[in-house]
KOLTOR-452859 format. One record per residue (C-alpha): residue number from 0; x, y, z. Coordinates in steps of 0.2 Angstrom, whole numbers, plus 5000, padded with zeros to 4 digits. Layout:
BEGIN
> n,x,y,z
> NUM,X,Y,Z
...
end
This chain:
BEGIN
> n,x,y,z
> 0,5053,4861,4973
> 1,5049,4870,4957
> 2,5035,4856,4951
> 3,5028,4857,4969
> 4,5026,4876,4968
> 5,5017,4876,4951
> 6,5004,4862,4958
> 7,5004,4874,4974
> 8,4998,4887,4963
> 9,4986,4875,4952
> 10,4977,4869,4970
> 11,4978,4890,4980
> 12,4973,4897,4964
> 13,4959,4908,4973
> 14,4972,4911,4986
> 15,4985,4918,4975
> 16,4972,4930,4964
> 17,4974,4942,4976
> 18,4993,4943,4976
> 19,4991,4943,4957
> 20,4978,4957,4955
> 21,4991,4969,4966
> 22,5006,4964,4957
> 23,4996,4967,4940
> 24,4992,4985,4944
> 25,5008,4988,4952
> 26,5017,4982,4935
> 27,5004,4991,4923
> 28,5007,5010,4935
> 29,5028,5006,4932
> 30,5027,5002,4915
> 31,5015,5015,4909
> 32,5027,5028,4919
> 33,5041,5020,4913
> 34,5036,5021,4894
> 35,5037,5041,4897
> 36,5056,5038,4896
> 37,5054,5026,4881
> 38,5045,5042,4873
> 39,5057,5054,4879
> 40,5070,5048,4871
> 41,5063,5046,4854
> 42,5069,5056,4839
> 43,5063,5073,4834
> 44,5059,5076,4853
> 45,5061,5094,4858
> 46,5072,5097,4876
> 47,5054,5105,4884
> 48,5045,5088,4880
> 49,5061,5079,4886
> 50,5063,5085,4901
> 51,5045,5084,4905
> 52,5044,5064,4901
> 53,5057,5061,4912
> 54,5053,5070,4924
> 55,5036,5062,4923
> 56,5042,5044,4921
> 57,5058,5046,4934
> 58,5047,5053,4948
> 59,5031,5046,4948
> 60,5039,5029,4941
> 61,5049,5030,4955
> 62,5037,5033,4970
> 63,5026,5020,4960
> 64,5042,5007,4961
> 65,5042,5008,4982
> 66,5023,5007,4983
> 67,5022,4991,4972
> 68,5037,4986,4985
> 69,5026,4991,4998
> 70,5011,4979,4991
> 71,5022,4965,4988
> 72,5030,4964,5006
> 73,5013,4966,5012
> 74,5001,4952,5001
> 75,5013,4940,4997
> 76,5020,4941,5017
> 77,5004,4941,5024
> 78,5001,4923,5011
> 79,5017,4916,5018
> 80,5011,4918,5037
> 81,4993,4912,5033
> 82,5001,4895,5027
> 83,5011,4894,5043
> 84,5002,4874,5047
> 85,5007,4870,5028
> 86,5024,4875,5031
> 87,5025,4865,5048
> 88,5018,4850,5040
> 89,5031,4850,5027
> 90,5045,4852,5038
> 91,5038,4837,5049
> 92,5036,4827,5033
> 93,5055,4830,5029
> 94,5058,4846,5019
> 95,5071,4855,5024
> 96,5069,4876,5027
> 97,5080,4879,5009
> 98,5068,4868,5000
> 99,5052,4877,5008
> 100,5061,4892,5004
> 101,5063,4888,4985
> 102,5045,4881,4983
> 103,5039,4898,4992
> 104,5051,4909,4979
> 105,5045,4899,4965
> 106,5027,4903,4966
> 107,5030,4923,4969
> 108,5041,4920,4953
> 109,5026,4912,4944
> 110,5013,4924,4950
> 111,5025,4941,4948
> 112,5031,4935,4929
> 113,5012,4932,4923
> 114,5007,4947,4932
> 115,5020,4959,4922
> 116,5015,4948,4906
> 117,4998,4954,4908
> 118,5000,4971,4912
> 119,5008,4974,4896
> 120,4992,4978,4886
> 121,4986,4989,4895
> 122,5002,4998,4902
> 123,5002,5002,4883
> 124,4987,5009,4884
> 125,4990,5019,4900
> 126,5007,5026,4895
> 127,4998,5033,4876
> 128,4983,5042,4888
> 129,4997,5049,4898
> 130,5008,5055,4886
> 131,4988,5063,4877
> 132,4984,5073,4895
> 133,5000,5078,4894
> 134,4999,5084,4876
> 135,4981,5091,4879
> 136,4988,5103,4893
> 137,5002,5110,4881
> 138,5016,5099,4893
> 139,5023,5090,4878
> 140,5023,5094,4861
> 141,5007,5086,4852
> 142,5020,5080,4839
> 143,5030,5069,4849
> 144,5023,5050,4845
> 145,5023,5037,4859
> 146,5035,5022,4863
> 147,5033,5008,4873
> 148,5050,4998,4873
> 149,5065,4993,4881
> 150,5064,5003,4897
> 151,5047,5001,4901
> 152,5049,4982,4900
> 153,5062,4980,4908
> 154,5058,4992,4925
> 155,5041,4982,4923
> 156,5047,4966,4925
> 157,5062,4970,4936
> 158,5052,4981,4949
> 159,5039,4968,4949
> 160,5048,4951,4948
> 161,5061,4958,4960
> 162,5051,4965,4970
> 163,5039,4950,4974
> 164,5054,4937,4975
> 165,5064,4948,4989
> 166,5046,4949,4998
> 167,5044,4931,4998
> 168,5061,4927,5000
> 169,5062,4937,5017
> 170,5044,4932,5022
> 171,5051,4914,5020
> 172,5066,4913,5028
> 173,5057,4922,5042
> 174,5042,4909,5044
> 175,5055,4892,5043
> 176,5066,4898,5058
> 177,5050,4896,5068
> 178,5047,4878,5075
> 179,5033,4866,5072
> 180,5022,4869,5087
> 181,5024,4886,5085
> 182,5018,4885,5066
> 183,5004,4875,5069
> 184,4997,4887,5080
> 185,4995,4902,5069
> 186,4996,4914,5076
> 187,5003,4930,5070
> 188,5013,4940,5082
> 189,5019,4953,5072
> 190,5035,4956,5082
> 191,5045,4974,5081
> 192,5064,4967,5075
> 193,5075,4979,5071
> 194,5076,4976,5055
> 195,5059,4984,5052
> 196,5062,4999,5067
> 197,5079,5004,5058
> 198,5074,5007,5043
> 199,5056,5016,5049
> 200,5064,5027,5060
> 201,5078,5034,5045
> 202,5062,5036,5034
> 203,5052,5047,5049
> 204,5068,5055,5053
> 205,5070,5060,5032
> 206,5051,5065,5032
> 207,5054,5076,5046
> 208,5069,5084,5039
> 209,5062,5087,5024
> 210,5049,5096,5033
> 211,5059,5106,5042
> 212,5072,5110,5027
> 213,5056,5117,5018
> 214,5048,5129,5032
> 215,5068,5136,5035
> 216,5081,5133,5019
> 217,5067,5135,5008
> 218,5054,5147,5015
> 219,5057,5162,5002
> 220,5056,5150,4986
> 221,5038,5149,4985
> 222,5033,5136,4973
> 223,5051,5129,4972
> 224,5049,5120,4988
> 225,5035,5109,4981
> 226,5045,5093,4978
> 227,5055,5092,4995
> 228,5038,5097,5003
> 229,5029,5084,4995
> 230,5043,5068,4998
> 231,5039,5074,5016
> 232,5024,5064,5018
> 233,5026,5053,5007
> 234,5042,5046,5017
> 235,5034,5048,5033
> 236,5018,5039,5028
> 237,5031,5023,5023
> 238,5039,5024,5040
> 239,5025,5024,5050
> 240,5017,5010,5040
> 241,5035,4998,5043
> 242,5027,5004,5062
> 243,5011,4995,5060
> 244,5012,4979,5069
> 245,5021,4991,5085
> 246,5005,5002,5080
> 247,4992,4991,5081
> 248,4998,4984,5097
> 249,4999,5002,5105
> 250,4982,5004,5098
> 251,4975,4989,5106
> 252,4982,4992,5121
> 253,4975,5011,5123
> 254,4957,5004,5118
> 255,4956,4988,5128
> 256,4950,4992,5142
> 257,4934,5003,5131
> 258,4932,4988,5120
> 259,4931,4975,5133
> 260,4916,4985,5140
> 261,4906,4981,5123
> 262,4902,4965,5128
> 263,4909,4949,5119
> 264,4913,4958,5103
> 265,4923,4970,5111
> 266,4934,4954,5122
> 267,4936,4945,5106
> 268,4943,4960,5094
> 269,4955,4962,5110
> 270,4959,4945,5110
> 271,4961,4942,5088
> 272,4973,4959,5089
> 273,4982,4952,5102
> 274,4985,4936,5093
> 275,4985,4941,5075
> 276,4994,4957,5075
> 277,5004,4954,5059
> 278,4985,4950,5050
> 279,4979,4968,5056
> 280,4995,4975,5053
> 281,4993,4972,5035
> 282,4977,4981,5034
> 283,4984,4996,5043
> 284,4998,4998,5031
> 285,4989,5002,5016
> 286,4976,5013,5026
> 287,4991,5026,5031
> 288,4998,5024,5017
> 289,4983,5032,5007
> 290,4977,5044,5022
> 291,4997,5052,5022
> 292,5003,5052,5005
> 293,4983,5057,4999
> 294,4980,5072,5012
> 295,4997,5077,5011
> 296,4999,5079,4991
> 297,4981,5083,4989
> 298,4984,5099,5003
> 299,5000,5105,4994
> 300,4991,5106,4978
> 301,4978,5115,4986
> 302,4987,5128,4995
> 303,4998,5131,4978
> 304,4982,5135,4969
> 305,4977,5147,4980
> 306,4992,5157,4982
> 307,4994,5156,4965
> 308,4974,5164,4963
> 309,4979,5177,4975
> 310,4997,5183,4967
> 311,4987,5187,4951
> 312,4999,5179,4941
> 313,4993,5167,4928
> 314,5001,5148,4929
> 315,5019,5145,4922
> 316,5020,5129,4911
> 317,5030,5124,4925
> 318,5018,5126,4939
> 319,5006,5115,4927
> 320,5020,5102,4925
> 321,5021,5100,4946
> 322,5002,5101,4946
> 323,4998,5087,4934
> 324,5011,5076,4943
> 325,5003,5079,4961
> 326,4988,5074,4954
> 327,4993,5059,4944
> 328,5002,5055,4960
> 329,4986,5057,4970
> 330,4974,5046,4958
> 331,4989,5031,4960
> 332,4989,5032,4979
> 333,4972,5031,4978
> 334,4967,5017,4967
> 335,4983,5009,4970
> 336,4981,5008,4991
> 337,4963,5004,4990
> 338,4967,4989,4980
> 339,4981,4983,4992
> 340,4968,4986,5006
> 341,4954,4978,4998
> 342,4964,4962,4995
> 343,4972,4963,5011
> 344,4956,4961,5021
> 345,4948,4951,5009
> 346,4963,4939,5011
> 347,4965,4940,5030
> 348,4946,4938,5032
> 349,4943,4923,5022
> 350,4957,4914,5032
> 351,4948,4916,5047
> 352,4934,4906,5043
> 353,4938,4892,5053
> 354,4941,4904,5067
> 355,4921,4910,5064
> 356,4917,4893,5065
> 357,4925,4890,5081
> 358,4917,4904,5090
> 359,4900,4898,5083
> 360,4901,4882,5089
> 361,4908,4888,5106
> 362,4891,4900,5107
> 363,4894,4916,5098
> 364,4881,4922,5088
> 365,4882,4926,5069
> 366,4880,4943,5074
> 367,4894,4945,5089
> 368,4904,4938,5075
> 369,4900,4952,5065
> 370,4900,4965,5075
> 371,4918,4959,5082
> 372,4924,4961,5062
> 373,4916,4979,5062
> 374,4925,4983,5078
> 375,4942,4978,5073
> 376,4939,4986,5056
> 377,4932,5003,5066
> 378,4950,5004,5076
> 379,4962,5000,5063
> 380,4955,5012,5051
> 381,4953,5025,5064
> 382,4972,5024,5068
> 383,4977,5024,5052
> 384,4969,5039,5047
> 385,4976,5048,5062
> 386,4991,5042,5058
> 387,4990,5046,5039
> 388,4984,5063,5044
> 389,5001,5066,5056
> 390,5011,5059,5040
> 391,5003,5071,5028
> 392,5006,5088,5041
> 393,5023,5086,5037
> 394,5019,5090,5019
> 395,5006,5104,5023
> 396,5009,5113,5039
> 397,5029,5120,5031
> 398,5020,5122,5015
> 399,5008,5133,5022
> 400,5020,5143,5029
> 401,5031,5144,5013
> 402,5017,5150,5005
> 403,5004,5157,5017
> 404,5014,5162,5031
> 405,5002,5154,5043
> 406,5005,5137,5049
> 407,4986,5129,5046
> 408,4981,5134,5032
> 409,4962,5142,5027
> 410,4957,5125,5018
> 411,4941,5116,5015
> 412,4938,5101,5028
> 413,4929,5090,5015
> 414,4944,5086,5007
> 415,4950,5077,5023
> 416,4933,5068,5025
> 417,4931,5062,5009
> 418,4947,5056,5012
> 419,4942,5047,5026
> 420,4925,5041,5020
> 421,4935,5032,5007
> 422,4945,5023,5020
> 423,4931,5018,5031
> 424,4920,5011,5016
> 425,4934,5002,5009
> 426,4940,4996,5026
> 427,4922,4991,5032
> 428,4915,4983,5014
> 429,4929,4972,5012
> 430,4930,4966,5029
> 431,4911,4965,5033
> 432,4906,4958,5015
> 433,4920,4943,5015
> 434,4915,4937,5034
> 435,4897,4938,5028
> 436,4898,4925,5015
> 437,4909,4916,5027
> 438,4896,4915,5039
> 439,4885,4906,5026
> 440,4893,4890,5028
> 441,4887,4880,5042
> 442,4903,4878,5057
> 443,4901,4860,5058
> 444,4907,4861,5039
> 445,4920,4877,5041
> 446,4929,4867,5055
> 447,4931,4851,5044
> 448,4950,4849,5037
end
């Protein structure tokens, strides 16, 4: 099975490129922040610098690990689901479920290990740049020497390979339990099982609890409430992201009648979302994470900046540390979520090459196919941004009460519009660009096995 995994990687190099890039960026992000822990343990590092480096490495790096786990589960899970027909053929040829699971796990191990190894050099450079930023803002002594050692490597390889293996094993076991006929049908229902619902509910309850805690027990704590308030939107976004399949079905049910009134493209959109809910959910997850966490953390920092400016006091070193943390978190989420979103959309749209050809042979025009893809993308991005804003509100509203005594903060709306515009641009650009490329192939050639 390991030999078969190597052969599969060589034969399907293009299909694994997206997973490799997502894991590469995730490993780079995790290793660069973990290097702050190596640096903080160096000789001659003063207590203040050590505390700042430890906070940066553990807090931001910890949330980075959660995002990497989400990305690994989304990208590798999508890859396994798209190979349902291949899995069915292997089972028909005599392969046991255990053998198929080992093959898929072997592929994940090879791809993730290669991604982690390739991330070492950029992680070193990014870690040095991060230390330079902390030194330039006066949060770390300029005499602190950068260190990239055991902690960075162990955390980077452990998180990347471990997340990929767990995601591959989980998805592969689910895929091998489906009978051959259902696998050959290649439908992605994205069923909501208790194994997905329970952790999602726990995360949502945790996010709401932190929001309530912010506005009650921490109401008089001022900026000390920022860490608790900031984590509320992160937990809420992750909880809603786990519920993505059910949310896709709900959005389809709500808008189904309206979509059917928009001709063939609307009808095809409803049918696709109902049959391939899992693929649509894979695109919805990064949109929720990007919009929810980005909105919550960015507006959190804007509220704090205005509160400090209104007070007339100079910004303390601790407040500067928190602002740097928040801005780094926002930048990390923006880049990572966009890469994850684009990769998911390119992979899922490329997989639909045969479907597009069959629609064209059945009488659909290329324009109708593109309108179908555009309608699906707009529905997904609209659902994701609405849910993301709801998740972000678990941070924004409570912290607004803490710092301004108002539930609705007086903040610029263009920030939210910019976040939504970026999500829409990435979604439509990736989906429509890939669909146009797929439509260039003659329909007869595309349906050929």
